[in-house]
matplotlib code that plots the C-alpha trace (Angstrom):
import matplotlib.pyplot as plt

x = [-15.7, -16.6, -13.4, -13.7, -11.5, -11.3, -9.5, -8.5, -11.6, -12.4, -15.2, -16.1, -18.8, -19.2, -15.7, -14.3, -12.5, -12.5, -11.2, -8.1, -7.6, -7.8, -6.5, -7.2, -7.8, -9.6, -9.3, -12.2, -12.9, -10.5, -11.2, -10.1, -10.2, -10.3, -8.7, -7.8, -8.7, -12.1, -12.6, -10.1, -12.7, -13.0, -16.8, -17.2, -15.1, -17.2, -20.4, -19.1, -18.6, -22.2, -23.6, -24.8, -22.4, -21.9, -18.4, -17.1, -14.3, -12.9, -14.5, -15.6, -15.9, -17.4, -16.4, -16.4, -19.0, -18.5, -20.9, -19.8, -23.2, -25.3, -28.0, -27.2, -29.7, -27.9, -24.5, -24.9, -23.6, -25.0, -24.2, -24.1, -24.2, -23.1, -26.8, -28.8, -31.8, -34.1, -37.9, -39.0, -42.5, -41.0, -39.4, -35.8, -37.0, -39.1, -36.3, -33.9, -36.3, -37.9, -35.6, -36.3, -40.0, -40.0, -38.2, -40.9, -39.0, -41.2, -41.9, -40.4, -37.1, -37.1, -37.7, -34.8, -32.4, -33.4, -33.0, -29.5, -28.3, -29.7, -27.7, -24.5, -25.0, -26.3, -29.7, -31.8, -33.4, -34.1, -36.1, -39.4, -38.1, -38.5, -35.4, -36.2, -35.6, -32.1, -28.7, -26.6, -24.5, -27.5, -29.1, -25.9, -25.9, -29.5, -28.3, -25.6, -28.1, -30.2, -27.2, -26.4, -29.8, -29.2, -26.2, -24.3, -21.1, -19.5, -20.3, -19.7, -19.4, -19.4, -18.0, -20.5, -19.1, -18.9, -22.0, -20.9, -19.0, -15.4, -16.2, -18.9, -16.6, -14.0, -16.7, -18.3, -14.9, -14.2, -17.6, -17.3, -13.8, -15.2, -18.2, -15.7, -13.8, -17.1, -18.7, -15.4, -17.1, -15.4, -15.7, -14.8, -14.8, -14.4, -13.1, -11.0, -9.7, -6.3, -6.6, -9.7, -7.8, -4.8, -6.8, -9.4, -7.9, -6.2, -5.4, -5.4, -5.8, -4.6, -6.3, -5.4, -7.2, -8.8, -5.5, -4.2, -1.0, -0.3, -1.8, -0.6, -1.1, -1.2, 2.3, 3.6, 2.3, 3.6, 7.1, 7.6, 5.5, 6.2, 5.9, 5.5, 1.8, 1.4, 4.2, 2.3, -1.1, -0.5, 0.6, -0.6, 0.8, 2.0, 5.6, 8.0, 9.3, 12.5, 14.4, 17.3, 20.7, 19.6, 18.1, 21.1, 23.3, 21.3, 21.4, 17.8, 15.6, 13.4, 13.7, 11.0, 11.1, 8.1, 7.5, 8.0, 11.4, 13.0, 14.9, 15.5, 19.0, 22.3, 24.5, 21.7, 22.6, 19.4, 19.2, 16.0, 13.6, 10.4, 7.2, 3.8, 3.5, 0.5, 0.2, -2.0, -1.2, 0.9, 2.4, 3.5, 3.7, 6.3, 6.5, 10.2, 11.6, 15.0, 17.8, 17.3, 13.9, 12.0, 9.4, 9.1, 6.8, 8.3, 6.4, 7.9, 7.1, 4.1, 6.2, 8.8, 9.7, 10.1, 8.4, 8.0, 11.3, 13.5, 16.5, 16.6, 18.8, 17.1, 18.4, 16.6, 16.7, 19.0, 17.3, 14.2, 14.9, 12.8, 14.4, 12.5, 13.6, 12.6, 9.6, 8.3, 8.9, 10.7, 14.4, 15.8]
y = [31.9, 28.3, 26.4, 23.1, 22.2, 18.8, 18.6, 15.2, 13.6, 10.0, 7.7, 4.5, 1.9, 0.1, -1.2, -0.8, 2.5, 3.4, 7.0, 7.7, 11.3, 13.1, 16.7, 18.5, 22.0, 22.6, 26.3, 28.4, 27.7, 24.8, 21.6, 18.8, 15.1, 12.2, 9.2, 5.7, 2.1, 0.6, 0.6, 3.3, 5.6, 8.3, 8.1, 7.9, 11.0, 12.9, 11.8, 13.1, 16.5, 16.3, 15.3, 11.9, 10.2, 11.2, 12.3, 10.1, 12.5, 15.8, 18.7, 19.8, 23.5, 24.9, 28.5, 30.0, 27.6, 24.5, 22.1, 18.9, 18.4, 20.2, 18.5, 18.0, 20.7, 23.2, 22.8, 24.7, 21.9, 20.0, 16.4, 14.6, 10.8, 8.0, 7.2, 10.0, 9.5, 11.5, 11.4, 9.5, 11.2, 14.7, 16.7, 17.9, 21.3, 19.9, 17.6, 20.4, 22.7, 20.2, 20.8, 24.5, 23.9, 21.8, 24.5, 27.1, 29.2, 31.3, 29.9, 32.9, 32.4, 28.6, 29.2, 31.7, 29.4, 26.4, 28.4, 29.6, 26.1, 24.7, 27.4, 26.5, 22.8, 23.1, 21.6, 24.4, 22.2, 19.3, 21.0, 19.5, 15.9, 13.1, 11.2, 8.1, 10.3, 11.3, 9.7, 8.7, 11.9, 14.1, 12.5, 13.2, 16.8, 17.1, 15.8, 18.4, 21.0, 20.1, 20.8, 24.1, 25.7, 25.5, 27.8, 25.8, 26.8, 23.6, 20.8, 17.2, 14.6, 10.9, 9.0, 10.7, 9.2, 5.5, 4.6, 6.2, 4.5, 5.6, 8.2, 9.8, 9.8, 11.8, 14.3, 14.7, 15.1, 18.1, 19.5, 19.3, 20.9, 23.8, 24.1, 24.6, 27.2, 29.0, 28.8, 29.1, 27.2, 24.8, 21.2, 17.9, 15.0, 11.3, 8.7, 5.5, 6.5, 8.2, 9.5, 11.5, 12.8, 13.9, 15.6, 17.4, 18.4, 21.4, 19.3, 15.5, 13.7, 10.1, 7.8, 4.3, 2.4, 5.5, 7.5, 10.3, 9.1, 12.4, 15.7, 17.9, 19.0, 16.4, 17.1, 17.1, 13.6, 12.5, 13.9, 13.6, 10.7, 10.4, 6.7, 3.5, 3.5, 6.9, 6.1, 3.0, 4.6, 7.8, 7.4, 5.3, 2.8, 2.6, 3.1, 0.1, -1.0, -3.0, -4.1, -6.4, -5.7, -3.0, -1.0, -1.5, 0.2, 3.3, 3.0, 2.1, -0.8, -0.2, 2.0, 3.1, 4.4, 5.3, 3.5, 6.8, 7.4, 4.2, 4.7, 1.8, 1.7, -0.1, 0.1, 0.6, -0.9, -3.1, -6.1, -7.9, -9.7, -8.3, -10.1, -8.6, -5.5, -3.2, -0.9, 2.2, 4.4, 7.2, 4.9, 1.3, -0.4, -3.1, -5.7, -6.5, -9.3, -8.2, -10.7, -10.3, -11.8, -8.6, -7.4, -3.7, -1.8, 0.6, 3.4, 3.8, 5.5, 4.1, 3.1, 1.1, -2.1, -4.6, -7.9, -10.8, -12.4, -9.5, -8.6, -4.9, -2.7, -0.2, 3.0, 4.9, 8.7, 10.8, 12.1, 10.0, 7.2, 7.3, 5.8, 4.3, 3.0, -0.3, 1.4, 2.4, 6.1, 8.2, 8.9, 12.4]
z = [3.6, 2.9, 3.6, 5.5, 8.5, 10.2, 13.5, 15.0, 13.4, 14.5, 13.4, 15.1, 14.3, 17.6, 18.5, 15.0, 14.4, 10.7, 10.7, 12.8, 13.9, 10.6, 10.5, 7.2, 6.0, 2.6, 1.6, 0.5, -3.2, -3.4, -5.4, -3.0, -3.9, -1.4, -3.2, -2.0, -2.5, -1.6, 2.2, 3.0, 4.6, 1.9, 1.6, 5.3, 5.8, 3.2, 4.8, 8.2, 6.5, 5.2, 8.6, 7.3, 9.7, 13.3, 14.4, 17.2, 18.2, 16.9, 15.2, 11.7, 10.7, 7.5, 7.1, 10.6, 12.0, 14.1, 12.5, 14.3, 15.9, 13.3, 11.2, 7.5, 6.5, 8.7, 7.2, 4.0, 1.8, -1.2, -1.9, -5.3, -5.0, -7.2, -7.9, -9.5, -7.3, -9.6, -9.3, -12.4, -12.6, -12.5, -15.3, -15.2, -14.0, -11.3, -10.1, -9.9, -8.1, -5.8, -2.8, -2.9, -3.2, -0.1, 1.9, 0.9, -1.7, -4.0, -7.4, -9.2, -7.3, -8.0, -11.7, -11.8, -10.0, -12.1, -15.3, -14.2, -13.3, -16.5, -18.5, -16.6, -17.2, -20.8, -19.8, -21.3, -23.9, -21.6, -18.8, -19.9, -20.2, -17.7, -16.5, -18.6, -21.7, -20.6, -21.0, -18.0, -18.3, -18.6, -15.5, -13.6, -14.7, -13.4, -10.1, -10.0, -11.0, -8.1, -5.9, -7.6, -7.1, -3.4, -3.6, -1.0, 0.8, -0.4, -2.9, -1.9, -4.7, -3.7, -6.7, -9.1, -12.3, -11.3, -13.2, -16.5, -19.3, -20.1, -22.7, -20.5, -17.5, -19.4, -20.6, -17.1, -15.5, -17.7, -17.1, -13.3, -13.5, -15.6, -13.2, -10.3, -12.3, -13.0, -9.5, -7.5, -4.7, -2.4, -3.7, -2.1, -4.5, -3.6, -6.1, -6.2, -9.6, -9.3, -12.9, -11.9, -8.8, -10.8, -13.6, -11.4, -8.1, -6.6, -3.6, -3.3, 0.0, -0.2, 2.3, 3.4, 6.2, 7.6, 7.8, 5.7, 3.9, 2.2, 1.2, -1.7, -5.3, -8.0, -9.1, -5.5, -5.0, -8.4, -8.0, -4.2, -2.7, 1.0, 1.2, -0.8, -0.6, -2.2, -4.7, -5.9, -5.9, -7.7, -11.4, -14.2, -14.8, -11.2, -10.1, -10.5, -7.1, -6.6, -3.6, -2.8, -4.4, -6.8, -3.9, -1.8, -4.5, -3.8, 0.0, 0.3, 1.3, -1.8, -4.8, -7.2, -10.8, -12.9, -16.2, -18.1, -16.5, -17.8, -21.1, -23.5, -25.0, -25.4, -22.4, -19.8, -16.3, -16.2, -18.6, -19.3, -21.6, -23.1, -22.2, -22.7, -25.0, -25.0, -28.0, -27.2, -30.2, -28.8, -26.1, -25.8, -22.4, -22.1, -19.3, -18.9, -16.7, -15.5, -15.1, -11.4, -11.8, -11.0, -13.5, -14.5, -16.7, -19.3, -21.0, -24.5, -27.7, -29.6, -32.5, -30.5, -32.5, -29.6, -29.3, -26.9, -26.1, -27.3, -25.1, -23.9, -21.8, -19.5, -17.8, -15.1, -15.9, -13.8, -10.6, -11.1, -8.7, -5.5, -2.4, 0.5, 3.9, 5.5, 7.1, 3.6, 4.1, 1.5, 2.1, 1.6]

ax = plt.figure().add_subplot(projection="3d")
ax.plot(x, y, z, "-o")
ax.set_aspect("equal")
plt.show()
């Protein structure tokens, strides 16, 4: 068993408390993503699991072991960082096997584990190269390979794709997901990118100011956000939020509707004027200023023939309006 359990976990730096009583269970073999804006505590929480930050209060268990006070080397986890941290004078094979060499593993065992990791990561033809001869994506795969050879109970990824360009990020995202499906090992992945979270995770943990706002599957968070923060953070483009008279009609302080759940057509209850239009091929995003003065984003078909200044009618799809109270929490 290699699940991870956090109970009432607190982290303080001097007088400043940055993690506030987090309770969380990550099942054995689950791919869990910590997501949230910069400064929300997601990397700090990951580093606490790794043992790189002390736990001020509470407990952390990996499998059946309480590792709250254990050294990082005793926790059975492997961490992949945003920076590759490869040794420039070593080959790919030497970089991947260096940790095992330092802990006294026999050369034959190191060679076997490096070869297996290289096969999984499609690095077989690159084992003799130095890091300077690799692309960014290849370097990140080497860093992941260095973690794989340790055969950890859990993999911890701290924004590993941030240094890659958009095309490489998409490719590496797919490779890490396939790696998880192949290894079936517990993985905890930190990102500020909600698209990464939605496409990779079995379970998403949304963090805000050191507190867990919601835990659930990607579709649970998309369809049933528990508060305005989650509603606005999950989904791209983000959910439209309206208050005032329109919200009052629905018995709420605030209502939300996603751009893809607004239909354009004659007779819709919301009238407005088209502003900015963004054509992305299959989709067109329209910024519409409603007659009430509020601005909403509409996700429309890529061939929609609307332009700046055109008048439109919008209709929220039935059952797709989210209602929130004055405290920001979702209403039943």
